[in-house]
C-alpha positions as CSV (number, residue, x, y, z in Angstrom):
1,M,0.0,0.0,0.0
2,A,1.3,3.5,-0.9
3,D,2.3,5.8,1.9
4,E,-0.5,8.2,2.7
5,K,0.1,12.0,2.7
6,Q,1.2,13.5,5.9
7,H,-1.0,16.3,7.2
8,Y,0.7,19.1,9.1
9,M,-1.4,20.9,11.6
10,T,-1.3,22.9,14.7
11,K,-2.7,21.5,18.0
12,A,-5.7,23.8,17.6
13,G,-6.3,22.6,14.0
14,K,-6.2,19.0,15.2
15,E,-8.7,19.8,18.0
16,N,-11.0,21.5,15.4
17,L,-10.9,18.3,13.2
18,E,-11.5,16.1,16.2
19,N,-14.5,18.2,17.2
20,E,-15.9,18.1,13.6
21,L,-15.4,14.4,13.5
22,H,-17.3,14.0,16.8
23,Y,-20.2,16.1,15.6
24,L,-20.4,14.3,12.3
25,K,-20.4,10.8,14.0
26,T,-22.7,11.6,16.9
27,E,-25.2,14.2,15.6
28,K,-25.1,14.8,11.8
29,R,-25.1,11.0,11.0
30,Q,-28.2,10.6,13.0
31,E,-29.9,13.6,11.4
32,V,-29.3,12.2,8.0
33,V,-30.6,8.7,9.0
34,E,-33.8,10.4,10.2
35,R,-34.1,12.3,6.9
36,I,-33.8,9.0,5.0
37,K,-36.5,7.4,7.2
38,V,-38.9,10.2,6.6
39,A,-38.2,10.3,2.9
40,R,-38.8,6.5,2.6
41,A,-42.2,7.0,4.1
42,F,-43.2,9.2,1.1
43,G,-43.4,6.1,-1.0
44,D,-42.0,5.3,-4.4
45,L,-38.2,5.8,-4.1
46,S,-37.6,6.0,-7.9
47,E,-39.2,9.5,-8.0
48,N,-38.5,10.6,-4.5
49,S,-36.2,13.7,-4.5
50,E,-36.2,14.0,-0.7
51,Y,-34.8,10.4,-0.5
52,D,-32.2,11.2,-3.2
53,A,-31.1,14.3,-1.5
54,A,-30.8,12.6,1.9
55,K,-28.8,9.7,0.4
56,D,-26.5,12.3,-1.3
57,E,-26.0,14.0,2.1
58,Q,-25.3,10.7,3.7
59,A,-22.6,10.0,1.1
60,F,-21.1,13.4,1.7
61,V,-21.0,13.0,5.5
62,E,-19.5,9.5,5.3
63,G,-16.9,10.8,2.9
64,R,-16.0,13.7,5.2
65,I,-15.7,11.3,8.2
66,N,-13.4,9.1,6.2
67,Q,-11.3,12.1,5.1
68,I,-11.0,13.5,8.6
69,E,-10.0,10.1,10.0
70,K,-7.3,9.8,7.5
71,M,-6.0,13.3,8.2
72,L,-5.9,12.7,11.9
73,K,-4.2,9.3,11.4
74,N,-1.5,10.9,9.4
75,A,-1.3,14.2,11.4
76,I,2.0,15.7,12.3
77,I,1.6,18.4,14.9
78,I,3.5,21.6,14.2
79,E,5.6,22.4,17.2
80,D,6.2,26.1,18.2
81,D,9.9,26.5,17.3
82,E,11.2,29.5,19.1
83,T,14.9,28.8,18.3
84,N,15.0,30.6,15.0
85,K,12.9,33.8,15.0
86,T,14.2,35.1,11.7
87,E,13.5,32.1,9.4
88,V,10.1,31.3,7.8
89,A,8.8,27.9,8.9
90,L,5.6,25.9,9.1
91,G,3.4,27.3,11.9
92,K,5.0,30.8,11.9
93,S,3.5,34.0,10.7
94,V,5.4,36.0,8.1
95,K,5.0,39.7,7.3
96,F,6.2,40.8,3.9
97,K,5.8,43.6,1.4
98,E,5.2,43.2,-2.3
99,L,7.7,45.0,-4.4
100,P,7.7,47.6,-5.8
101,D,4.4,48.9,-4.6
102,G,5.1,48.2,-0.9
103,E,1.8,46.6,0.0
104,E,2.2,44.7,3.3
105,E,0.6,41.4,4.0
106,T,0.8,38.9,6.9
107,Y,0.1,35.2,6.6
108,T,0.5,32.2,8.9
109,I,1.8,29.1,7.1
110,V,-0.2,26.0,8.2
111,G,-0.9,22.6,6.8
112,S,-3.5,22.2,4.1
113,A,-6.1,20.9,6.6
114,E,-6.1,24.3,8.3
115,S,-5.6,26.7,5.4
116,D,-8.0,29.6,5.2
117,P,-6.7,32.5,3.2
118,L,-9.6,34.7,4.4
119,E,-8.3,34.2,7.9
120,G,-4.7,34.8,6.9
121,K,-3.7,31.1,7.0
122,I,-2.1,29.7,3.8
123,S,-1.2,26.1,3.1
124,N,2.4,25.0,3.1
125,D,1.7,23.6,-0.3
126,S,0.7,27.0,-1.8
127,P,3.1,28.7,-4.2
128,M,3.5,31.6,-1.7
129,A,4.4,29.4,1.2
130,Q,6.7,27.2,-0.9
131,S,8.6,30.3,-1.9
132,L,8.9,31.7,1.6
133,L,9.7,28.5,3.6
134,G,13.3,28.5,4.8
135,R,13.9,32.2,3.9
136,K,15.0,34.8,6.4
137,V,14.0,38.3,7.4
138,G,15.4,40.9,4.9
139,E,15.5,38.5,2.0
140,I,13.8,39.4,-1.3
141,V,12.0,36.4,-2.7
142,T,10.5,35.7,-6.1
143,V,7.1,34.0,-5.8
144,H,5.7,32.1,-8.8
145,T,1.9,32.4,-8.7
146,P,-0.8,31.4,-11.2
147,G,-1.1,35.1,-12.0
148,G,2.7,35.5,-12.7
149,E,5.8,36.2,-10.7
150,I,5.9,38.7,-7.9
151,E,8.7,39.8,-5.6
152,V,8.3,40.2,-1.9
153,E,10.6,41.3,0.9
154,I,10.3,39.5,4.2
155,L,9.9,42.0,7.0
156,E,9.1,39.9,10.1
157,V,8.7,36.3,11.3
158,H,6.9,35.4,14.5
């Protein structure tokens, strides 16, 4: 069997996934089973859209449970590394400015399971994170994005 992908995450990210898994297994699964029972009572299943929708939701819930279980099984917790405060690493926040316009942005680099760009969390697999990882404060880095290349200067790491 092929090695499964490792999932980097913070302790908080792991707890969030564990909470979601608990909810899906204890509450959501039961809700969907009840919807299926009610929909079956409507009669002919071949033309029963409520039944089809409930079965689709059941498939989604079971797929998500499976996905979360695999992620947790292969989780690697990102430890808070205070030894090198100038190098960009997984679990750290990096503040940089785009060159030449000087627009500043700050992102925390997390595992793909926790990424949420709207919350300022980018996946370690993203082009931005890949370009920044291992770099130090003061370095100018070329980032290859789907929209083209941009240059950024690393201002802070924390």
